[in-house]
Residue, then its C-alpha position, 0 to 999 in steps of 0.5 A: m461540534a460533537r454532533f458534527a464530528l459524529a456525522l463525519v464518522v457516520g458518513a465515513v462508515q456509510a461510504q458506498h461499497a466498491v465492487l471488487g473483482a471476483g475470486g482469487h487475485g481479484v482486480l479492482h478497476q478505476s471505475e470501481l474506485n470512484d465509488g469510495p471505500p468499502p464498508t469499514k467492517d469488510h476488512a479485506a476489501y478495505a485493505r485492497w482498496m487502500v493498496a489500489e488507491l494509495t501511491w506510496g508507503v513506507m517500507s520497513t526493513t531490518s537494518t544492516q547499517e553498522s551503526i543501527k544494525g538490527t533496528a527497524f529502518g523505514n524508507p518511503v517507496s512509490i507503489a502501484d498494484g494495477g488492481t491486483g493487490n500486489p504492491y509493485m515498486c521500482v527499486s535500486p540495489l544501491d538503496a539502503s532498504i534493498i541492501d537490507l533485503q539481500v540479508d533478510p527479505k522480510f519487510s513491512l509496507t505501511l500506508s495511511a489514508n491521510q494521503l488521500s484528499t477527499p473531503k471525508t478523509k481530510a475531516l478524519c485525518q487532518e489535524g484538528s478538533f477531531g481529525d488526526p493521522e492517528n485517529p482510528p477512522c483515518a485508516r492505516l494499513v501494514l502489509s507484511g511479507t517477503f521481497k520478490n525481484l520480478t526481473a525475468t518473471d511472468e509478473f514483470d509486464a503487469a508490474k511495468a503496466a501498473l507503475n507506468a500508469t501511476h509513476p510515469a517518471m520511472a521510465g526515465w530511471g530505466c525501471f521498465s527495461a527488461d535488462g536493468g535500469g541505468d547506472h543505478g540498476f533499477f529493477l521491478a519488485k513486489l511485496d509478496v503479501a503474507q498478512a495485512w494489519l488494518i485499523n480503519m475504525f474504533g475497536g482495534a486492529a483486524v489481522i487479515s490472512a493473505s488468502d482473505y486479502f487476495g480473495a476480496 
């Protein structure tokens, strides 16, 4: 069993490197995603790969709810990045997290490779004699930064295209209307990434600057 577990780890760290777009805010294409994750030691590229592959995460804000004011508040949110590294989302001003962000626009977005369904991630992430969501090779990523409303910005169309491709149900919510989304006022936004924090192997976390993250 120990030899089998070791083989799983070795297989994960030898996964083929996905070639990312060159320079600046490089774009990761679907054909490149099929190659699997980058090497575990290429932390910035690995973080970019996770954001491109995963479709939802947990956004953590500082709560303004009177009963838990000042406490961290986590809330699932659907995301897509269109290969840019920018986590785009469609949100409503009625949502508790968005109410929090009107007071303090800083928040974090947490992602876990446990969301993936490949044989390797299942072996590393699913509960068992070796795998677990808290197992370091089951990669986890926390992006931190500030909230940005993309209404009437040059980035609106990129966010719309990314989210429509991954979350088409959002069209029915009014997310992709340039002048606001229905009774709940849905609008497009993003996390303006300032830092990435990644654990994808034993040995502790890697802290990745925004410039390294977007340069991957």
